[in-house]
Each structure stands twice: as C-alpha cells, then as structure tokens.
C-alpha positions in Angstrom: 21.8 19.8 -16.0 22.1 16.1 -15.1 21.6 17.0 -11.4 18.5 19.0 -12.2 17.0 16.3 -14.4 17.7 13.6 -11.8 16.0 15.9 -9.2 12.9 16.3 -11.5 12.6 12.6 -11.8 12.9 12.2 -8.1 10.3 14.9 -7.5 7.9 13.2 -10.0 8.5 9.8 -8.3 7.6 11.4 -4.9 4.4 12.9 -6.3 3.4 9.6 -7.8 3.9 7.7 -4.5 2.1 10.1 -2.2 -1.3 11.7 -2.4 -0.2 15.2 -1.4 3.1 16.7 -0.2 3.8 20.0 1.5 6.5 22.2 0.0 8.6 21.8 3.2 8.4 18.0 3.0 9.4 17.9 -0.6 12.3 20.3 0.0 13.6 18.1 2.8 13.3 14.9 0.7 15.2 16.5 -2.2 17.7 18.4 -0.1 16.8 21.8 -1.7 14.9 25.0 -0.7 11.1 25.4 -1.0 11.8 28.0 -3.6 13.7 25.4 -5.7 10.8 23.0 -5.3 8.4 25.7 -6.7 10.7 26.2 -9.7 10.9 22.4 -10.3 7.1 22.1 -10.1 6.8 24.8 -12.7 9.2 22.8 -14.9 7.1 19.7 -14.6 4.0 21.7 -15.5 5.8 22.9 -18.5 6.5 19.3 -19.5 2.7 18.6 -19.4 2.4 17.0 -15.9 -0.7 18.3 -14.1 0.8 19.2 -10.7 -1.9 20.9 -8.5 -1.1 23.1 -5.6 -3.1 24.6 -2.7 -2.2 27.3 -0.2 -2.8 27.5 3.6 -1.8 25.3 6.5 -3.0 22.1 4.8 -1.8 23.1 1.4 0.7 21.3 -0.7 1.4 19.7 -4.1 -0.3 16.7 -5.7 -0.2 15.0 -9.1 -3.5 15.2 -11.0 -5.1 12.5 -13.0 -4.4 12.0 -16.7 -0.7 12.5 -16.7 1.4 10.8 -19.3 3.8 9.3 -16.8 7.0 7.4 -17.6 6.6 3.6 -17.5 8.3 3.2 -14.1 10.3 5.3 -11.7 11.9 2.9 -9.3 15.1 3.1 -7.2 17.2 0.1 -6.5 15.4 -1.0 -3.4 12.0 -0.5 -4.9 12.9 -2.5 -8.0 14.1 -5.4 -5.9 11.0 -5.2 -3.7 8.7 -5.5 -6.7 10.7 -8.4 -8.1 10.6 -10.3 -4.8 6.9 -9.6 -4.4 6.1 -10.9 -7.9 8.2 -14.1 -7.2 6.3 -14.6 -4.0 2.9 -14.1 -5.6 2.7 -17.8 -6.6 2.1 -18.6 -3.0 -0.9 -16.4 -2.5 -3.6 -18.9 -3.4 -4.9 -16.9 -6.4 -5.7 -18.9 -9.5 -3.3 -18.2 -12.4 -1.3 -15.7 -10.3 2.0 -17.5 -11.0 1.7 -17.1 -14.7 0.5 -13.5 -14.4 3.3 -12.5 -12.0 5.8 -14.1 -14.4 4.6 -12.0 -17.3 4.6 -8.9 -15.1 8.2 -9.6 -14.0 9.3 -10.0 -17.6 7.7 -6.6 -18.5 9.3 -5.0 -15.5 12.8 -6.1 -16.6 12.2 -4.7 -20.1 11.5 -1.2 -19.0 14.1 -0.9 -16.2 17.4 0.8 -16.8 20.3 -1.5 -17.6 21.8 -1.3 -14.1 18.5 -2.2 -12.4 17.7 -4.8 -15.1 20.9 -6.7 -14.2 20.1 -6.7 -10.5 16.5 -7.9 -11.0 17.5 -10.4 -13.6 20.2 -11.9 -11.4 17.6 -12.1 -8.6 15.0 -13.9 -10.7 17.4 -16.2 -12.6 19.4 -17.4 -9.6 16.6 -17.9 -7.0 14.9 -21.2 -6.6 11.8 -21.2 -4.4 11.6 -23.9 -1.8 7.9 -23.5 -1.0 5.4 -25.2 -3.3 2.3 -23.5 -4.6 -0.6 -23.9 -2.1 -2.6 -27.1 -2.5 -6.4 -27.1 -2.7 -8.8 -24.7 -4.4 -7.5 -21.3 -5.3 -9.6 -18.1 -5.5 -10.4 -16.6 -8.8 -8.7 -13.2 -9.2 -11.9 -11.7 -10.6 -13.7 -12.8 -7.4 -11.3 -11.1 -5.0 -11.4 -7.9 -7.2 -15.2 -7.9 -7.0 -15.1 -8.4 -3.3 -12.6 -5.6 -2.8 -14.6 -3.2 -4.9 -17.7 -4.0 -2.8 -15.8 -3.3 0.4 -14.5 0.0 -0.9 -17.9 1.2 -2.3 -19.9 0.0 0.8 -22.1 -2.1 -1.5 -24.2 -5.0 -0.2 -22.9 -8.4 -1.7 -25.0 -11.3 -2.8 -23.3 -14.6 -3.2 -23.8 -18.4 -2.9 -21.6 -20.0 -0.3 -20.4 -23.6 0.0 -19.8 -24.7 3.6 -17.2 -27.1 4.8 -19.7 -30.0 4.5 -20.6 -29.0 1.0 -24.0 -27.5 1.8 -24.9 -24.5 -0.4 -26.6 -21.4 0.9 -27.4 -17.9 -0.3 -25.9 -14.9 1.6 -26.6 -11.2 1.7 -23.6 -9.5 3.3 -22.3 -6.0 4.1 -18.6 -6.6 3.2 -15.9 -4.9 5.3 -12.4 -6.2 4.5 -10.5 -9.0 2.8 -7.9 -10.8 5.0 -5.3 -12.9 3.3 -2.9 -15.6 4.6 -0.2 -17.4 2.7 -2.8 -19.9 1.3 -6.3 -18.4 1.9 -8.4 -15.3 1.3 -11.2 -14.5 3.7 -14.0 -12.0 3.5 -15.2 -10.4 6.7 -18.7 -9.0 6.6 -21.9 -8.5 8.4 -24.4 -11.2 7.5 -27.8 -9.5 7.3 -29.8 -12.7 7.6 -27.9 -14.0 10.6 -27.4 -10.6 12.2 -23.8 -11.1 13.0 -20.2 -10.7 11.8 -19.0 -13.7 9.7 -15.9 -14.9 7.9 -16.2 -16.5 4.5 -13.5 -18.3 2.5 -13.3 -16.5 -0.8 -12.7 -19.7 -2.8 -16.0 -21.1 -1.5 -18.2 -18.2 -2.6 -19.6 -17.3 -6.0 -20.8 -13.7 -6.4 -24.5 -13.4 -7.6 -24.9 -9.8 -9.0 -26.5 -7.4 -9.2 -25.2 -6.2 -5.8 -26.5 -3.3 -3.8 -27.8 -1.2 -2.3 -25.2 0.9 -0.5 -24.9 0.8 3.3 -23.3 2.7 6.1 -20.3 0.7 7.5 -20.7 -0.8 11.0 -18.1 -0.8 13.7 -15.8 -3.8 12.9 -15.8 -6.8 15.3 -12.2 -6.2 16.3 -9.4 -3.6 15.8 -7.1 -6.4 14.7 -9.1 -8.2 12.0 -6.2 -10.5 11.1 -6.1 -11.8 14.7 -9.9 -12.1 14.7 -10.0 -14.1 11.5 -7.1 -16.3 12.7 -9.0 -17.1 16.0 -12.1 -17.8 14.0 -10.6 -20.3 11.5 -8.3 -21.9 14.1 -10.5 -22.0 17.2 -14.1 -20.8 17.1 -15.2 -23.2 14.3 -14.2 -26.3 16.2 -16.1 -28.4 18.7 -13.1 -28.8 21.0 -11.1 -25.7 22.1 -8.0 -25.5 24.3 -5.6 -23.0 25.8 -2.1 -24.3 26.6 1.1 -22.7 27.9 4.0 -23.4 25.5 7.5 -23.4 27.1 9.0 -21.4 24.2 9.3 -17.8 23.2 6.4 -16.6 21.1 8.8 -16.0 18.1 9.9 -19.7 18.2 6.4 -20.9 18.5 5.2 -18.8 15.6 7.5 -20.8 13.3 5.5 -23.9 14.1 2.0 -22.5 14.6 0.3 -21.1 11.5 -2.4 -18.5 11.6 -4.9 -21.2 10.6 -4.0 -23.6 13.4 -3.9 -21.3 16.4 -3.3 -17.9 17.9 -0.3 -17.0 20.1 0.1 -14.5 23.0 3.4 -13.9 24.6 3.6 -14.4 28.4 7.3 -13.7 29.0 10.7 -14.3 27.3 10.4 -18.0 27.7 6.7 -18.9 27.2 3.5 -18.0 25.4 -0.1 -19.0 25.3 -1.6 -21.0 22.5 -5.3 -21.0 21.8 -6.4 -23.6 19.3 -9.2 -25.9 18.3 -9.8 -29.4 16.8 -12.7 -31.7 15.8 -11.8 -34.1 18.7 -9.5 -34.4 21.7 -7.6 -37.1 19.9 -6.7 -34.7 17.0 -6.0 -31.9 19.5 -3.6 -34.1 21.4 -1.7 -35.2 18.3 -1.5 -31.6 17.1 0.0 -30.4 20.4 2.5 -33.3 20.7 3.6 -32.8 17.1 4.6 -29.2 17.8 7.7 -30.5 19.5 7.4 -28.0 22.4 6.8 -28.7 26.1 3.4 -27.5 27.2 1.0 -27.3 30.1 -2.8 -27.5 29.6 -4.7 -24.5 31.0 -8.1 -25.6 29.8 -10.2 -27.6 29.4 -9.7 -30.2 32.1 -11.0 -32.9 29.8 -7.9 -32.4 27.6 -5.5 -33.0 30.5 -7.4 -36.1 31.4 -7.3 -37.3 27.8 -3.5 -36.7 27.6 -3.1 -38.8 30.8 -5.1 -41.6 29.3 -2.9 -41.5 26.2 0.2 -41.5 28.3 -0.9 -44.7 30.1 -1.9 -46.3 26.8 1.6 -45.5 25.3 3.2 -46.9 28.5 1.4 -50.2 28.1 2.3 -50.3 24.5 6.0 -50.0 25.4 5.6 -52.6 28.2 6.2 -50.2 31.0 4.6 -50.9 34.4 
C-alpha cells in the first residue's frame, strides 16, 4: 500500500510538472507498465483530480485546471533547488525581493516533510552570502510583471522612459522579451516611433496604461537575445568601441568580464576575443589594464596609439629613458 501511495504522489508530481505525458513516458518514469499507469490515473480521478486523457499518436495525460493540489510535491533535489533560488533572489535587482523571498522560504519550510525541512533549514541557517545586494535603483516587481504580461499577450506597451542623461520621453513599443542579469532587467521591443529594435532598462521606465492594441510579433533581432542585449549595453551605446585579443581561455576571462562590460568569443584553448566599449579611450585603456590579462589590440588603431602614449607617459613618470 505504501508503495502504491508513493507512486500515486510521484505520478501527481509528474503531471504537475509537465503539460502532457504519454502513457509510455509515464510508465518509464514510474517503472511500471502502461496498464498500471491507467489504473493509477483512475485512482487519482477517484480522489477528485481532473486528469484528462486523449487517444491517438499525440495522445496522453494532462492535469486539468481547478485541482485541489497538495501544498508542495518536491523531492530532495527540488527542495534544495528552491531554497537556493530563494536565497539568491536578493541579488536579482528587484525591489523588496529579499523580504519576499525570505517569507516564501519560511513558508516552504513549514509545509515540507520533516526530513526535507531539516535539509533546507540547515542550508538556510548555515549559509552566509558573500555578495551584497545590487547597488543603484531596483525595478518594481509590479513593473516587470506588467512587462511580462504584455510580452506574453502581444500587447503594445506605452511608457515613459528616462535616458542615461535624465531626459524623459514617451515610448510606444511592441514588447518581445525580458532579459535579466545579476543586477539589471532589460525589455527588448520594437519601438514604433523609431522603427527599430531597442533595449530599455526596466528600472528607468514607468508604464502608462491603457496599453494595446494587440500586434503580430516580429522576427527578433537575434536568436541569442541575451548576447544581443549584452553587446548593446556594453558596446553599441558607447562612443569608443574596441576588439582585443585576450591571452586567456574564455572561461577565465568570463570571471573578470561581466555581461554589462563586454562580450567574449572563444578563439582557441588559450585565447578569446573581447568586444567592449567606453566613453573615452582613457577609460577604455584603464578598463583593459585592470582586467589583469595580457591582450593585443585588434581595433581601432587609435586605441593602440593611445596605449603607446600612456606607456611613454608612465615611463617618464618612473624616470625611465
């Protein structure tokens, strides 16, 4: 009986986590026959869970809406993953998320079985985060929720936007996706007035409903939106841009180059290309030197000349001939 009950809970957990399962897939996951799966599904229906089934090559089982589900069905690894995710949420740049994640973590511990509660409790009680919460303005959780809904529903967004220099403007945008980093949230969308794809920092925009009308989504500006946004905020927005060859594996360079300061492309096992930008060649030079990695300038030639000038100036400051 215990084995059957545990299998029913496992079956219910699978149905919750996946939109639709074939009978063969469920049987393989549970280690039983498809006939046993059918019997277990009937038992769940008898307990009041609306499990729908369909026949044919694309048929399968799915859990319907309105089920009175148990509070949580988590295995050991899932419980630890949720706890770690809630602890890390404070670094996401969302206003008030640290308090909200703390309350959610406390509720999680209350509904978990004793064995899992001890594991999660030990993890939260004996872990000290080294990273500090992100500095600077944080995005309102209601704002990113509103942006996500507009992306999902293909609904035109209207908002005011504050540029880097403080200038305010009104925007009418077809939202496509939200892209998040450790500190920032960005909205990628088609700006109707400018006729181009643009990136907007979510903490600098204020929605101005009513939104609408609906629109047909356009082909996105790139397959890898995260890389496209990274290039935009680290390179395209700056007056000075450069490409340098770093004499370090791309994995090592990635520990020193954040997504907001440059994009990396592996060349071989010992080197990679860095594309970055800055407001001036002076700032660019300081940024490259502070990486602590040997490099070669690929472009522009003005950067190489500027670095030679700085080398000579430093030599004179040290009294070298």
